[in-house]
C-alpha positions as CSV (number, residue, x, y, z in Angstrom):
1,M,-70.4,-77.5,72.2
2,R,-70.5,-80.6,70.0
3,D,-68.6,-82.7,72.9
4,S,-68.1,-82.3,76.6
5,D,-64.6,-80.7,76.3
6,G,-66.5,-77.8,74.1
7,L,-69.1,-77.8,76.1
8,L,-67.3,-77.4,79.5
9,L,-64.8,-74.6,77.9
10,Q,-68.2,-72.6,76.7
11,F,-69.5,-72.7,80.3
12,F,-66.1,-71.9,81.5
13,D,-65.8,-68.8,79.6
14,E,-69.1,-67.6,79.5
15,F,-70.1,-68.1,83.1
16,K,-66.5,-67.2,84.3
17,L,-66.2,-70.3,86.0
18,P,-63.7,-69.9,89.2
19,D,-60.3,-71.3,88.6
20,Y,-60.6,-74.4,90.5
21,F,-63.3,-75.8,88.0
22,G,-62.5,-79.3,87.5
23,W,-63.3,-79.8,83.8
24,N,-66.1,-82.5,84.1
25,F,-69.7,-82.7,84.4
26,P,-69.8,-83.0,88.3
27,A,-67.8,-80.2,88.6
28,L,-69.7,-78.1,86.5
29,N,-73.0,-79.3,88.5
30,D,-71.4,-77.9,91.6
31,C,-70.5,-74.6,89.9
32,L,-73.9,-74.3,88.6
33,R,-75.4,-75.0,92.1
34,D,-73.2,-72.5,94.0
35,L,-72.5,-69.3,91.5
36,S,-71.5,-67.4,94.6
37,W,-68.5,-65.8,92.2
38,L,-71.4,-64.7,89.8
39,P,-74.1,-63.1,92.2
40,A,-77.2,-62.0,90.7
41,E,-81.0,-62.1,91.7
42,H,-81.9,-64.5,88.5
43,Y,-80.2,-66.3,86.0
44,V,-81.1,-67.4,82.5
45,L,-79.2,-69.9,80.2
46,V,-79.7,-69.7,76.7
47,I,-78.5,-72.3,74.5
48,D,-79.0,-71.5,70.8
49,E,-79.1,-74.6,68.2
50,A,-79.3,-77.1,71.3
51,H,-80.0,-79.8,68.7
52,E,-76.2,-79.5,68.4
53,L,-75.5,-80.0,71.9
54,L,-73.0,-83.0,72.5
55,V,-73.8,-84.5,69.1
56,D,-70.4,-86.2,69.3
57,E,-71.1,-87.6,72.5
58,P,-74.6,-88.6,72.6
59,E,-74.7,-90.6,75.5
60,A,-73.7,-87.8,77.4
61,L,-76.8,-85.5,76.8
62,P,-79.3,-86.8,79.2
63,E,-76.8,-86.5,81.8
64,F,-76.3,-82.8,80.7
65,L,-80.0,-82.2,80.3
66,D,-80.7,-83.6,83.7
67,M,-78.1,-81.6,85.5
68,L,-79.9,-78.4,84.1
69,L,-83.1,-79.9,85.4
70,R,-81.8,-80.5,88.8
71,T,-79.8,-76.9,89.0
72,G,-83.3,-75.3,88.1
73,Q,-84.8,-77.3,90.9
74,E,-82.0,-76.5,93.2
75,W,-82.6,-72.6,92.8
76,S,-86.4,-73.4,92.9
77,R,-88.4,-70.2,92.6
78,V,-88.6,-67.1,94.9
79,E,-91.4,-65.3,95.8
80,R,-91.6,-61.5,94.7
81,V,-93.0,-58.4,96.6
82,D,-96.0,-58.4,94.4
83,G,-96.9,-62.1,95.3
84,S,-95.8,-63.7,91.9
85,S,-93.0,-66.1,91.8
86,Q,-90.1,-66.1,89.6
87,A,-87.6,-69.0,88.7
88,R,-84.3,-68.1,90.0
89,F,-82.3,-70.2,87.2
90,R,-83.8,-70.8,83.8
91,T,-82.7,-72.7,81.0
92,I,-83.9,-71.9,77.4
93,L,-82.8,-74.3,74.8
94,T,-83.6,-73.2,71.1
95,C,-83.6,-75.6,68.3
96,D,-85.3,-76.1,64.9
97,G,-88.4,-78.5,64.6
98,P,-86.6,-81.8,64.1
99,G,-84.4,-80.7,66.9
100,V,-87.1,-80.6,69.5
101,A,-87.7,-84.3,69.2
102,H,-84.2,-85.0,69.4
103,L,-84.0,-82.9,72.8
104,Q,-87.1,-84.5,74.2
105,S,-85.9,-88.1,73.5
106,A,-82.8,-87.4,75.4
107,A,-84.6,-85.8,78.1
108,S,-86.9,-88.9,78.4
109,K,-83.9,-91.1,79.2
110,T,-82.9,-89.0,82.3
C-alpha cells in the first residue's frame, strides 16, 4: 500500500468492494460509509506497518487518514444491551516507534 493504486487494490480485495467501485479515494470513502454488501454488526480495520502507507505519495496520506476518521465518525457508536457502547467501525494502525511520529504528523495536516 505504498501508493494509492496499491492501497485501493488492497481495499478492493480485502473488503470485497463491489464491481462498481470507482478506483479513487472518493469512491473508497463512499464504499466504506455504506458496506451494505459486507453486513456485520461491527467492523475492525487493521493496517499493519502503517508507516509504509502511501510512502510513494505522501501528499495523499492526510486525505486517507481523514477519510478513515470520518468513516469511524459516520458509523459512530452503538449502545449495547448492557448499557455500554462500542464503536461500529474501528481502525487500528500498527507501526514501529518512529512510524508513530510520521503518522501523527500526517494526521495533523487534515
